[in-house]
N, C-alpha and C positions, 0 to 999 in steps of 0.2 A: 302316362307319366308315372303313376304309382307302381306299375309293374316293372319299371326300369330302375327303381330305387333299391339298392342292396339291403337297406335297413328295414324294408317293409316285409312283414310276415306273409309270404306268398301263399302259404297254406290257408291263412285266414281269408285272403282275398278270393282264392279259388272257391273256398267254402261258401263265401257270400254270393259269388257270381252263380254258382250252381244251385243255390237254395238249399244246400245240405244243412242238417242240424248238427249240433255238437256231438251227438252220439255216433252219427255216421262218420264224422271226422276222426273220432278215436278208433273206429273200426278200420278205416282206411289205412291207418298207420300200423296195422299188424301184418305179419308176414303171411298168415293164412288168407287174409282178405285180399292181399296183393296177388297171391297165387290164383285166387278165384277170379279176380279181374283179368288177369293175363289169359286164363283159360277162355273166358268169355270173348276176349279180343281175338284169339286164334279161331274160335268157332265162328265168329262173325266174318273173318277173312275167307272162310270156306263157302259162304253163302253165294249162290249164283246170282240171285236177285233179291237183295235185302228189302224188307218192307220199311215203310216210314217209321213204324214203331221201333223196329230193330235199329234203324239209323239214330233215332233219338236216344235209345238206350246206350248205343255205342259212344255217342258224344259224352254222355254222363260217365261212362266207364273210363274214357281217356282223361276226363277232368279229374276223376278220383285218383288215377294212377299218377298224374302230374302232381297233385297235391301231396300224395304220399312220398314221392321221390324228393321233392323240394324240402319237405319237412324233415325227412330222414337224413338228407345229405348234410344238414346243419348239426346233426347230433354227433356225439363223440364216437359212436359205433354205428356207422351207416349200414345196417343189415339189409334194409330194403333195396338200397341202390346196388349193393353187391349182388343181390339176387337178380336185379334188372340186368346187370352186366353178365352174370353167369349164364342166364337163360337166353342171352342175345336178343332181348326184347326190342332193341332198336331196329333189328332186321324185320321184325313183325310190323313195326310202324311203317317202314319203307315199303314193305309188301302191300300193306293196306292202301297206302297212298297211291301206289302205281296201278291199282286195279280200276278199270274204267267203270265198273258197276257201283263203286263206292260213291255215296252222295257227297255233294260239296260241303255240307255241314261237317261231316266226319273228317274230310281232308283239311278243312279250315282249322278244326280243333287240333289235328295232328301238327300242323305248322305252328300254331300258337304254343302248343306244348313244347316243341323243340326250341322255339325262340325263348321261352321262359327258362328252360333248362340252361341254355347258353348264358343267359344273363345272371343266373343265380347259383351256378355251380362254383363252389369255393375251393375245392380240392383239385390240384393239378391232375392227379391220377383219374379223377372222374371226368374231367374235361378231355383228357387224352383218350379215354375209352370212347367217348362219343365221336371223336375225330378219327379213330382207328377203324380198321376193317372195311374202309372205303364205302361205308353205308351212306354217309351224308353226300358223298359224290354221286351215288346212285339216285338219291332223292333229288339233288339239284338238277341232274340231267333228265329227270322225268318230265316229259312234255305234257302240257296242259293248256287249257284255253286261257291265254293271257288277257283276253277281252273281258273275262269274268272278274268284276271288282271284288266279289266275295272271296276269290282265291288269290288274286294277284296281290292284294294289299297285305295279307298275312305272309305270303311268299316273300315280298320285299322286306317285311319286318324280320323275317327269318334270315335273309341275306345280311341285313344290317347287324343282327346279333352276331353272325359269324365274323363280319368285318371288325367288330369291336374286340374280337379275340385273336385276330391275326397278328403275328410277329414273325421274326426270323426262324423261330422253332416250329410254330404251329403251321406255317405256310407249307411245310413239307408233307403234311397230311392231305393237301389238296392239289399240289402240283406233282405230277408223276413224270420224271425226266425220261425214263426209258420208254414209256408209252407216248410221250409228247402230248399229254393231256392236262388241261387246267379247267375243269368244268366250272368252278366257282367264278372265274373271271369271264370265260367265254359266254356263259349263260347270262351273267349279270349285264354285260355291255349290250346285249340284245334289247334291253329295255331302258336305255339311257334317256330316251325322249318320250317315255310313257306319259299319257295325259294325267294320270294320277300324280299330283305334284309331290305328295309325301313319299310315295313309292319311288318316284324319280329321284328324289333327294337321297333316299337310302341306297339306290343303285350307284349313284355318282359318288357317294361317300365310300362305298366299297372299292370302286376303281381307284380313288385317291389313296386309300389305304394300301392297295396292292402296289401302286406306283412308288409309294414311299418305302417299301421293304427292300433293303439292299441285299438281294440274292442274285448273283450274276447270272446263273443258269436260268432261273425263273424269269428274270428281266429280259433275257435274250428271247425267250419264247413270247413274252408279252409284246416286245418290240416288233418281232416278225409278224405275229398275228394281227396286231393293231395296224401295221403298215398296209396289210392286204385288205382289212375289213373295217375295223372300228374307226380309225382316223378318217377313212374315206367316207364312212357313213356319217360321222360327225360333221364333216365339211358339207356334205350334201344336205343334211338336215338344216344346217345353218343357212345355206343359200336359199333353201325352200322357205325358211322362216322369213328371210328378206322379201321374197316375192309375195308372201302372205301379207306382210306389212304394206308393201307397195300397192297391192290390190285393195286393201282396206283403206288406205289413204286416198286412192282414186274414188272409192265410194263416198268417202268423207268430203272430198272436194266437190262432189256432185249434189250434195244435200246438206241439211242442217240437223239431221237426226242425231241426238245426243248419244244414242246407243252405239252408233258407228264410232264415235269418238272414244267411247269406253272400250270397245273391242280393239281399236287401234292402240290405245294405251296399254291394254292387257298384252297384246302381241309385243310391244316394245319392252315391257317388263320381262316377258319371257326371253326375248333376245338378249337383254342385259344380263339375265341370270346365266344364260349359256356362255356369254363372254366371261363372266366371273368364274364359271367352272373351268374354262380354258386357262384362265390366270392361275387357278388353284393347281391345275395339272402342271403348268410351267414351274410352279413353286415346289412341287413335290417330287418331280421326276429328274432323271439324269439329263445331261446335255444332248446325248444321242436321241433320247425320246423327245426332247423339245424340238430338235431340228426335224425329226421325222413327222411330228404333228404339224410343224410349220410348213413343211413341203406339201403335205396334203391339203392344208387350208388354203395355201396360195394357189395350188394347182386347180382345185375344184371350186373355190369360192372367191377368194379375194382378188386374184388377178383377172380371171375372165368375167366375173359378174360385177364386182364392186368397181374396180378400175375400168373394166370393159364398158361400164355404163356411161363413161365419159365420152366414148366414141360415138358421136352423133352425126358426123359428116362435116361439110364445110359450113361457113357462116350462113350462106343462102339456104342450105338444106335445113339448118337448125331453125331458121325463121319460118319455114313451112311445116315443121315437125310439131304436131299438136300433142303427142304423147310418146313415151319411149318406144324404141323398137322392140320386137319380140326378144325375150331373153335379157332385157336391160331393165334397170331400175330408173326411177325418176332422178334427175340431177340433184334435187333437194334431199331426197332420201339418201343418195350416195354420199353427199357431204355430211349429212347427219351421222351416218354410220362410221365414216372415216374419222370425224372428229371425236366420236365416242371411243374408237379404238386407240387413237393417238393420245388421249388424255388418261388412259387406264394404266396404272403402274403395273410393272411386272411382265410386260410383253416385249422385252428387248429383242429376243430372237425373231419375233414376227415383224416388229416395227422396222428393223434394218432393211430387209428387202422392199417393204412397202415404201419407205422413205426414198430409197434409190429409184424405184419405179415411178413415184409420183412427182418428185421434186428435182431429179437430175435431168439436165437438158438432153443428154444422150445416154440413156441407160443401155445396158447390154441388149443385143438383138434378141436373145432368147426370152428375156423378160418382156420386151415390147410385143413379141409374137404371142406370148401367153396372155397378155392383156387385150390384144386386138382380135384374137381368135375366139370362136364360141367355146363355151364351157364344156368339159367332157361329160358324156352321158352318165346317168346313174348306173352303178354296177348292178349286176343281176341279183346280188345278195342284199341290196338295199330295198326296204319297204317304206314307201312314203307315209303310210298309215301308222301313226305313232302308237296306236293301241295294240298293234300286232308286233310279234317278235321280229326284230330287224337284224338279219345276219344268220349264218348257219349255226345249227346246234352243235354242241361239243362233240357229238359222235361223228360229225362230218367235217371236222377241221382239216383233216389230212387230205380231203378231196377238193379243197378250194382251188379253183382255176385262176390262172393269172388274169389281171384286169385288162391287159393290152391297152393301157392308157398313155403310153409313151414314156412312163417312168420305169425305173429298174424294178425288177421283181423283189429285190432285197434293198432295204433302206440304206445299206452301206455305212461307212464311218462318218461321212459328212453329207449334209443336204445339198442338193444341186443348186437351188436358188440361193441358199445361204452362202455357198461358195462364190456364186456370181456377184452377189451384193458385196461380199468382202473384197473381191478382186476389183470391182468398180470403185470402191471407196479408197483403195490403195494407190490408184493411178493419179498422176498430176499432169494436167488439171483433171478433176474428178469426172468420171463417166466417159463412155465411148459408145459407138454403135450407130443406130439409125438416126435420121434427121429429127429435128425438134418437132415437126408437125405430126409425125406418127407416134411420138411418145405420149404417155398420159399427160405430161405437163403441157405439151402443145395443144392437146385436146381440151385441157382445162382452160387455157388461154382463149381458145376459140369459143368456149361456152361463155366466157366473160364478156364477149362482144354483144350478146343478146341475153343477159341473165334475168332471172327473177330476183326480187329483193330477198326472198328466203335463201336462195342459193348463195348470194353474196354474204349474208349474215352468217351462214354456217361455215363458209370458207374462211371468213374472218375468225370465227371460233376455232377452226382447225389451226390456223396460223398462230393464233394467240396461245394455243396450248403447246406449241413446239418449243418455246423458250421457257416453259414452266416446268413443274416436277414431272417430267415424262415418265421416269422410271423409278422404281423403288430400289435404291442401291443397297438398302439394308438386307435385301433378300439374296445378296450374293450373285446377282445376275452379271455374268462376266462380260456380256455385250453392252451393258448399260453405259459405261463410260465411252466405249467406242461409238455408240449411236449418238450420244450427246455431242461428241466431237464432229460427227458427220453433219448433224443438223446445224451446229454452230458455224461450221465452215461453209457448207454448201448453201444453206438457207440465207445466211447473211450475204454471201457472195452474190446470190441471185436476188437479194432484197435491197435494202436501203443503200448499201455501199456499192451497188452496181446498177442504179436506176438511170442508165444511160440509154438514150434512144439509139437503136441499131438500124443500120441501112438494110439489113436482111429482113424482109417482110415476114419470114417464117418464124421469127423470134420476137416475142414481146415479154417484157418483164412482168412477173406475176404480181408483185406489189404495186407497180405503177398501173397495171391493168385494173386493180381494185380501185385505185384512186380515180381512174378514168370513169369508173361506173357511177361516180357522182353526177355525171351528165344525165343519168336517168332519174334525177330528183323528182321530176313531175309525175312519174309513174310508180315510184317507190313509196312505201309507207314511212311515216316519221321515225318509227323505231329503227328501221333500216338505215335511214340517214344518220341517226344518232350514232349507231355503231360504226358506220363508215367514216364519219367525221372523227370519232375517237381513235379509230385505227390510223387515219392519216396523221392525227396529232401525235400518236405514239412514234411516228417516224422522225419527229423533230430532233430528238437527241442524236439519232444516227445521221441525220442530214448535217448537223453541225460538225460531227466527227468525220464525215465522208470526205475523202481527198478530191473526189471528182467534182468539178464545178457544175457539170450538167445534171448531176443527180438531184440537187435541191431545186434547180430551175425547172426540171421536168415535172416534179411534183407540184410546184407552184403554178405552172402553166395549166395543168389539169384542173387544179382547184379553182383557179381564176376563171377558166372557161366555164366551169359549172356555175360559179357565182354570177357571171354575166348572164348566163341563161336563166338563172333564178330571178335576177333583177328584171329581165324582160318579161318573165312570166308574171311577176308581181305587178308590173306596170300595166299589164293587160287588164287588171281588175280595178284600176284607178279611174274608171269612167265616172263612177259615183264617189266623190271624195269623202262624203260624210261617213257612210258605212265602212269604207275601206280604212279610213283613219281610225275608226273605233276598233276595227279588227287588229290594226297595228298595235294598239295599246293592249288589247286582250292577249294577243299572242306573245307580246313582249313580256307581260307579267307571267304568262304560263311558261314561257321559255326560261325565265329566271327561277321560277318556283319548282318546276318538276325535277325530280331526281333522275340521275342517269341510270339507265338499266345496266345490269352487270352482264357482260358478254357471256361468261361461263353459264350463268343461270338461264339465260335465254336459249343458248344453243343446246343445253342439256335437257330442256323441257320439251314437251309435246307441241308447244305453241308454234314452232317454226314449220311444222308439217301440216298445220291446219289451214283451211281457207280463212280469209280476213275476218269474216263475221264470227266464226267459231273461235278463232284466235283471240278476238277482242273479248269474248265472254270468258275464255280461259284466263286471259291476263287480268280481267277485272277481279277475279277471285284471288289473284296473287299480285296485287298492285305494288306491294312493297318491293318485290323482286323483278317483276316483269313490266313495270310501267303502267301508264293509264290505258283505259280502254280505247280512247280516241286515237292513241298513237299506233294502234294495231289495225285500225280501220282505214279503208280507202274512201274518199269522198263519194257521196251519192250524186244525184243530179243537181243538188243545191249549189248555186254559184257561191254562196257565202262559205260553204264548207271547202270548196276548191280554193277560194281566196285565202281562207285561214291556213290551209295546208301550204299554199305557196309562200305565204309570209313566214310561216314557221321554218320552212326549208331555207328561206333566204337568211334568216337569223343564224341558223346552224352553219351555213356555208360562209357567211361573213365572219363569224367567230373563228372558223378554221383559217381563213385568210389572215386574220390578225395574228394568230399564233404562228403561222408559217413565216410571215414577214418579220416577226420578232426573232425567230430562229435564224433567218437569213441575215438580219441586222447584226446578230452576234458573230456570225461567221464572216460576213463581209461588211464592216461598218461603212456607212455612207451610201449603201445601195438599197434599193427596194424600200422606200419610206413607207411606214405603215399607213394604211388607209384611215379615213375618218371613222371614229368609233361612235356607236350609240352608247351614251354614258350609262353605265350600270346603275348610277345613282338616280337617274331620271325615271320617274314613274311612267311617263308617256313620251315617246319621241314626237317632236314637233312636226307639223306638216311640211314646213320648208326644209327642215333637216332631212326628213325621210325622202323628199323629192330629190334633194341634192345628192344624197347617197345613191339612190337608184340610178340617177343620171350618171354618176361617176362610175358605178359598177357596170353600166351598160355600154361604156365606151370600149371600143375595140381598135387599138392602134394598128392592127394588121390589115384593116380594110383599106381599099384604095381611096383616093381623095374624093372622087365623085360620090361614091356610096357613103363615105363618111359625112360629106356635106349634107347629102339628102337625109341620112338618118339623123344627123345632128339637128337639122331644121325641124324634123318631126318631133324629136325629143324636146327641143326648146319650146316648140309650140305647145306640145302636151304639158310640159312642165309649167309653162306660163299660165296655161288654162287651169291646170290643177291648183297652182299656187294662188292665182287670183280668186278662184272659186273658194278655196279654203280661207283666204284672207277676208273675202267678202262675208263669208259665213261667220268668221270670228268677229268681224266688225258688227254685223247684225246682232249676234248673240250679246256682244258687249253693250250695245245700245239698249236692247231689251232688259238686260240686267240693271243698267243704270236707271231706267225708267221705273223698274220695280222697286229699287231702293228709294227713289224719290217718293213714290206712293206710300211706302211703309213709313217714311219719315213724316209725311203729312198726317197720316193717321195717328202717329204718336203725339204730334203737336196738338191735334184736336182733342 
């Protein structure tokens, strides 16, 4: 940090680091001493096999030269720096660095020296000297062992120092139009995913600096090179990171080791940082570059891997599928990553094709094929090991072979998938192409027939983000308003304003399918039921404004079916009235007291990807935002826990029915009278009232008369038995209480 401050005396810092005394510092600032140091440097470069003592002496020599140059450059008459330029000592630095026999310590000191010179040169003529004569390009192109932390860290700092000095004028020293070479960019992008996080940040900052310089010729080279290599490598690295997260989550689901959860959290943080880096690229570069990057991300990662993971087969095949197919992610991780992308501002160019592919009923055939086909193989230039250089060196750029991945060898003026998405959104009605079953939307609906609670929660999080601040319009994203219109038109059309049951079995409405998932209340955790009920409640305003009479009725029918099922589930635990009634009181109080969890906070955290036990521990540490621990757990073998969960689910579903009936009453007065309510002012629901409500919600007018009579007889018999038992118990308790009061009164009289 101190070395990067312009006001810090670099000579004093170097003197302190080297252990030199004040006398040697004054000697280093003389021309004769600098000449002596330079002669020693040249003599060292001629050594065939330097000894350890010579290496240590040379490190000290380079430190003293650096101290002298920085101190002299700040003076009014920089004699020493002029000597450095006149004798072309920078070429000696580069020559020493390129020699294989030179020790790592010497090379490290050379890189640190050049980085400090970049940061502290104040005169433009001094800076231009360092950039001229192509010496720095030779140094940048010199190949070394990138796995060596001692060398790569100072090398990345050196690149960062160069990036801070880049502008429309200085970029000409590094990009050679006639040769078609740009070593600074080509070598930097080879280390975009290096495991050293600080070095990785330096490299990514350099690329952002290059993307932001408006030089048409240079940008054309960067576009063509990135289309063939860097953007493909970026997409391949992103999808490899998804599979690492998927494998780590699989280990996490199989055990309770906290270290596995920490590794999973670390990978998710790394994936989020990569997403933010892509957002920064979109904000710094031109529209052409955005679309080129979007094409490669869609082609190699988002279409075949992310949306392709929704393709699991028919409903029967999904029921027997214990884990994702090879090359696919888990459904829960797929939803987590999708909702993360859709809620990130500044990705309008990428979100448009994704929205068309995921939410359109009939997206273009080319997009459907890209989602259903396997992902393209890694190119030969891609190296999965992040510690090694990924991509060709700058000397081999002209020899890059075509990828033969089905895409054009040149990015062109417009992206292929971007054009397809724009064409699809301009048709009326929106979309065209293959049938609904083969589209990602159809696969998503199939997944909803046998979902996990985490999958439904994350899908709700994704849909909740669509109407929120999707894009940062302040960044001048030209596609932001268009995409917002797409989502407003198509998602609403496929949502609450079109919740009409279709005769075609191949089509099921997305939002209605989520409401239908309430029927899995017995296997879902309480937190999932809370989110699903809140999502269904959010449809109420749309149901009131919806012109279709079937839309509201379909939602109500699904909710009522789930409520009847929940009532039957609760009644199965009423064999012992005493404990069951106590549970009714406890769960009622807990239902009124607990705060609702926020959808965004739940879906953006690690908790949805963890098994129930680990999720409960994770939520317990963040109770204010993620709810209570018990809401994330599934009941064990204890019958009381199962009964408590069933009662809590019943309360949630009954509250939903009350809200839906109120909305329908506003839309069609006189219809659908609201059901009996459990008074919110009551501390404990009475036994007769609870039994009446369970009987009412258990009624099914669609049954035939014979079954209805039989079921009704059973319900009446059970209800009478339960009510009598409860009344007898209450009577006995009342007599005992009266007897106790008489005894107390007698004692007082005595």
